[in-house]
C-alpha positions in Angstrom: -28.0 26.2 -24.1 -24.4 26.6 -23.0 -22.4 27.4 -26.1 -18.7 27.4 -25.2 -16.2 24.9 -26.8 -16.8 21.4 -25.6 -14.3 18.6 -25.0 -11.9 20.1 -22.4 -9.5 17.5 -21.2 -8.9 17.4 -17.5 -7.0 15.2 -15.0 -8.4 13.0 -12.3 -9.0 14.9 -9.1 -7.0 12.4 -7.0 -3.5 13.3 -8.3 -0.5 13.0 -6.1 0.9 16.3 -4.7 3.0 18.2 -7.3 5.7 20.1 -5.5 7.8 21.1 -8.5 7.3 23.4 -10.1 5.5 25.4 -7.4 2.6 27.7 -7.9 3.7 31.0 -9.4 3.0 33.7 -6.8 4.4 37.2 -6.1 7.2 37.4 -3.5 6.0 38.0 0.1 9.0 39.9 1.2 11.2 42.4 -0.7 13.3 45.4 -0.3 10.8 48.2 -0.1 7.0 48.8 0.0 4.6 51.1 -1.7 3.7 54.4 -0.1 1.1 54.2 2.7 0.6 51.9 5.8 2.3 48.6 5.4 -0.2 45.9 4.3 -1.4 43.1 6.5 -1.7 39.5 5.4 -2.3 36.0 6.7 1.1 34.4 6.3 2.2 30.8 6.8 5.9 29.8 7.0 5.3 26.0 7.2 2.5 23.6 6.3 0.0 22.4 8.9 -3.4 23.1 10.3 -4.4 26.7 9.4 -5.3 27.7 12.9 -1.8 26.7 14.0 0.4 28.0 11.2 -1.4 31.2 9.9 -0.4 34.5 11.5 -1.7 38.0 10.7 1.5 39.9 10.0 2.8 43.1 8.4 3.9 42.3 4.8 6.7 43.9 2.7 5.9 44.1 -1.0 8.1 45.1 -3.9 8.3 48.5 -5.6 5.9 48.9 -8.5 7.7 47.5 -11.6 7.1 48.3 -15.2 4.3 45.6 -15.7 3.2 45.5 -12.0 -0.2 46.4 -10.5 -0.7 47.7 -7.0 -4.0 46.3 -5.7 -6.1 47.0 -2.6 -7.9 43.7 -1.8 -11.6 44.1 -1.0 -12.9 40.6 -0.1 -11.6 37.0 -0.3 -13.4 33.7 0.5 -12.1 30.7 2.3 -12.3 27.7 0.0 -11.4 24.0 0.7 -8.5 24.3 -1.7 -7.1 27.1 0.4 -7.2 24.9 3.5 -5.5 22.0 1.6 -2.7 24.3 0.3 -1.9 25.4 3.9 -2.0 21.8 5.1 0.4 20.9 2.3 -2.0 18.3 0.8 -3.1 20.1 -2.4 -1.6 19.1 -5.8 -0.1 22.6 -6.2 1.7 24.4 -3.4 3.1 27.9 -3.1 6.7 28.4 -2.1 7.1 29.3 1.5 6.6 31.7 3.2 3.2 32.3 1.5 0.1 34.3 1.9 -3.1 32.2 2.0 -6.0 32.5 -0.4 -6.5 31.8 -4.1 -9.6 33.8 -4.8 -10.9 37.3 -4.2 -11.5 40.7 -5.7 -9.4 43.9 -5.4 -9.3 47.4 -6.7 -6.4 48.7 -8.7 -4.6 51.6 -6.9 -1.7 52.2 -9.3 -0.2 50.6 -12.4 3.3 50.4 -13.8 4.2 52.3 -17.0 4.1 49.1 -19.1 0.6 48.0 -18.0 -1.9 48.4 -20.8 -5.1 46.5 -19.8 -5.7 47.9 -16.4 -6.0 51.4 -14.8 -6.7 52.7 -11.3 -10.2 52.0 -10.2 -10.6 48.8 -12.1 -11.7 45.6 -10.2 -9.5 42.6 -10.6 -9.5 38.9 -9.7 -6.8 36.3 -9.8 -6.1 34.7 -13.2 -4.9 31.5 -11.5 -4.3 29.8 -8.2 -1.5 30.9 -5.8 -1.9 34.7 -5.8 -2.2 35.0 -2.0 -5.4 37.0 -1.6 -5.8 37.1 2.2 -4.0 40.4 2.4 -5.0 44.1 2.5 -2.7 45.2 -0.4 -0.3 43.7 -2.8 1.8 44.3 -5.9 1.2 41.7 -8.6 2.4 41.2 -12.2 -0.4 42.2 -14.7 -0.5 38.7 -16.2 -1.7 37.3 -12.9 -4.8 39.4 -12.8 -8.1 39.5 -14.7 -10.3 42.6 -15.0 -13.9 42.2 -14.0 -16.8 44.6 -14.3 -17.2 47.0 -11.3 -21.0 47.0 -11.7 -21.5 43.5 -10.1 -21.8 42.9 -6.4 -18.5 42.7 -4.5 -19.4 39.3 -3.1 -20.2 37.9 -6.6 -16.8 39.2 -7.8 -15.0 37.8 -4.8 -16.4 34.4 -5.4 -16.3 34.4 -9.2 -13.1 32.8 -10.3 -13.4 29.3 -8.7 -16.9 27.9 -8.1 -19.0 29.6 -10.9 -16.2 28.9 -13.4 -16.1 25.2 -12.3 -19.9 25.0 -12.5 -19.9 26.6 -16.0 -17.2 24.3 -17.4 -18.6 21.0 -16.0 -22.0 21.9 -17.5 -20.5 22.9 -20.9 -17.6 20.6 -21.6 -18.8 17.0 -21.1 -22.3 16.6 -22.5 -24.4 18.5 -25.1 -27.1 19.6 -22.7 -30.2 21.2 -24.2 -33.3 22.8 -22.5 -35.3 20.0 -20.9 -32.3 17.8 -20.1 -31.4 17.1 -16.5 -28.3 16.9 -14.3 -27.8 15.1 -11.0 -25.3 16.4 -8.5 -24.2 15.7 -5.0 -22.8 18.3 -2.6 -25.6 20.5 -4.0 -25.3 23.0 -1.1 -21.6 23.7 -1.9 -20.5 26.8 -3.7 -20.2 24.9 -7.0 -23.5 23.1 -6.4 -25.4 26.4 -5.9 -23.8 27.8 -9.1 -24.8 24.7 -11.0 -28.4 25.1 -9.9 -28.5 28.7 -11.1 -26.6 28.3 -14.4 -28.6 25.2 -15.3 -31.9 27.0 -14.5 -30.9 29.9 -16.7 -30.2 27.4 -19.6 -33.5 25.5 -19.1 -31.7 22.4 -17.7 -33.4 20.6 -14.7 -31.4 19.7 -11.6 -31.7 16.8 -9.2 -29.7 17.9 -6.1 -28.4 15.5 -3.5 -27.4 16.7 0.0 -26.5 15.0 3.3 -29.3 14.7 5.9 -28.9 17.3 8.6 -30.9 19.0 11.4 -31.8 22.0 9.3 -32.7 20.0 6.2 -36.1 21.7 5.5 -34.4 25.1 5.6 -31.6 24.0 3.2 -34.2 22.5 0.8 -36.1 25.7 0.8 -33.0 27.7 0.0 -31.9 25.5 -2.8 -35.4 25.5 -4.3 -35.4 29.3 -4.2 -32.2 29.2 -6.2 -34.0 27.2 -8.9 -33.5 23.6 -7.9 -36.1 21.2 -9.4 -35.6 18.4 -6.9 -33.6 18.2 -3.6 -33.1 14.7 -2.1 -30.9 13.3 0.6 -28.2 10.6 0.0 -30.4 8.1 1.7 -33.3 8.8 -0.7 -31.3 7.8 -3.7 -32.0 4.1 -3.2 -35.7 4.5 -2.2 -38.6 3.7 -4.6 -39.7 7.4 -4.4 -36.9 8.3 -6.8 -39.1 6.8 -9.5 -41.6 9.6 -8.9 -39.0 12.2 -9.9 -38.5 10.6 -13.3 -42.2 10.7 -14.1 -41.7 14.5 -14.7 -38.0 14.8 -15.2 -35.9 12.8 -17.7 -33.1 10.7 -16.3 -29.9 12.7 -16.2 -27.3 12.6 -18.9 -24.7 14.2 -16.6 -23.8 13.5 -13.0 -21.5 15.9 -11.0 -19.6 14.4 -8.1 -17.7 16.3 -5.4 -18.2 13.8 -2.6 -17.0 10.3 -3.5 -17.8 7.1 -1.7 -21.3 5.7 -1.4 -22.9 8.9 -2.6 -21.2 8.5 -6.0 -22.3 4.9 -6.4 -25.9 5.6 -5.6 -26.1 8.7 -7.8 -24.6 6.8 -10.7 -27.5 4.3 -10.7 -29.8 7.0 -12.0 -27.6 8.1 -14.9 -28.8 7.5 -18.4 -27.0 4.8 -20.5 -23.9 6.3 -22.1 -24.2 9.2 -19.6 -21.1 10.9 -18.0 -20.1 11.4 -14.4 -17.6 14.2 -13.8 -15.7 14.2 -10.5 -14.3 17.6 -9.4 -13.9 17.0 -5.7 -13.7 14.3 -3.0 -15.2 15.8 0.2 -15.8 12.3 1.7 -12.1 11.4 1.2 -13.3 8.0 -0.1 -12.7 6.4 -3.5 -15.2 6.5 -6.4 -16.8 3.0 -6.6 -18.5 2.0 -9.8 -20.3 -1.4 -10.4 -18.8 -3.3 -13.3 -22.4 -3.5 -14.8 -22.4 0.2 -15.2 -19.6 0.0 -17.6 -20.6 -3.2 -19.4 -24.4 -2.8 -19.7 -24.8 1.0 -19.6 -21.5 2.2 -21.0 -21.2 5.1 -18.6 -18.2 7.4 -18.8 -16.2 8.7 -15.9 -14.3 11.9 -16.2 -12.4 14.3 -13.9 -12.2 18.1 -13.9 -9.9 20.6 -12.2 -10.3 24.3 -12.8 -6.6 25.0 -12.3 -5.7 22.6 -15.0 -8.3 24.0 -17.4 -6.8 27.5 -16.9 -3.3 26.2 -17.7 -4.5 24.5 -20.8 -6.3 27.7 -21.9 -3.6 30.2 -20.8 -3.1 31.2 -24.5 -6.8 31.0 -25.4 -8.0 34.3 -23.9 -11.1 34.2 -26.1 -12.5 31.1 -24.2 -11.6 32.7 -20.9 -13.2 36.0 -21.8 -16.3 34.3 -23.2 -16.8 32.3 -19.9 -16.3 35.3 -17.7 -18.6 37.5 -19.8 -21.3 34.8 -19.7 -21.1 34.5 -16.0 -21.1 38.3 -15.5 -24.2 38.6 -17.7 -26.0 36.0 -15.6 -25.0 38.0 -12.5 -26.3 41.3 -14.0 -29.6 39.6 -14.9 -30.0 38.3 -11.3 -29.7 34.7 -12.5 -26.5 34.0 -10.7 -25.9 35.2 -7.1 -23.0 34.8 -4.7 -23.3 31.6 -2.5 -24.6 32.0 1.0 -21.9 34.0 2.7 -20.8 35.1 6.2 -18.7 38.2 6.1 -15.8 38.3 8.6 -13.2 41.1 9.2 -9.7 40.0 8.5 -8.7 40.4 12.2 -11.3 37.7 13.1 -9.8 35.2 10.6 -9.6 32.4 13.3 -13.4 32.5 13.7 -13.8 32.3 9.9 -11.4 29.4 9.6 -13.1 27.5 12.4 -16.5 28.0 10.8 -15.3 27.0 7.3 -14.1 23.6 8.6 -17.3 22.6 10.4 -19.5 19.9 9.0 -22.9 20.8 7.4 -21.9 24.4 6.9 -23.4 25.9 3.7 -22.3 29.5 4.3 -19.0 30.5 2.7 -16.7 32.5 4.9 -15.7 35.8 3.3 -12.7 37.8 4.7 -13.3 41.5 4.4 -10.0 43.2 3.7 
């Protein structure tokens, strides 16, 4: 059973853009750079479509300060939130000019004299959004970094701070799930969806996984079942009588996880237990969440929202909860119960190819920039 503190409060996903204060991020240009070749990074000076505004440029970074850490980035994924920040549509935006990327893993090269928790050779990931990870090297304040074990696979570390953390929290914070309970989720082939399947399986929780119909559906179903999915259905199947067969062997879910919106959400909600909870953490369909009045009156369902960035802000001083979550996830990785999502590794110089692939429909492979 998941054992972290329950009851985290979180905002609705569909919040208006918050442009003040901006995301805290290290300066992109400064007076001098660390020794060695000047680092490269994907820089944007205005908001727009990533392919149009991102440029691979030499970066100048500040000298190493007392509490600063010089990091060589190893790998960084392209996530939907990264795209939205560059487009200028995300609720939090970095001050321009900015380096793209909110997630990744790097190796510490050098630390300032006041740094106590890190040393050269350590692996680090961002402690919050806005770090600008699509670069080869950078100097960051120690407080913006989290140490992670160096004995986990680099792709697991590079994709650890967003999707697995989101999956862990939505499973832990909204319903008291016990072995034998079930969860239903849409977008099951997403990074969060894959992590939900694996974390739930490790906890003895069954999953009903909803995906869009597609040409390679049998291959996708096979891959999700290999991760530990109990059932994989298409959105169209949610209204068919065959769904009753699932509930002969699996209890109706107490928790529904929504990252799509629109019709998918409405149909998924029909299978939720009375007094169950649906948590929305994304809106890939860009359509509103529509709920029948009867679901509130006669079944007393609860609708909640979750945003990992907000959770981190609310727990900025609660390092024990953060550390416990990261330790639990790393233990799952070490035991082989949590793997990196399906990934395509792309050299930084081929970033345009990676961007194009990340924005195509029906793509289940996360694009990883090798730095």
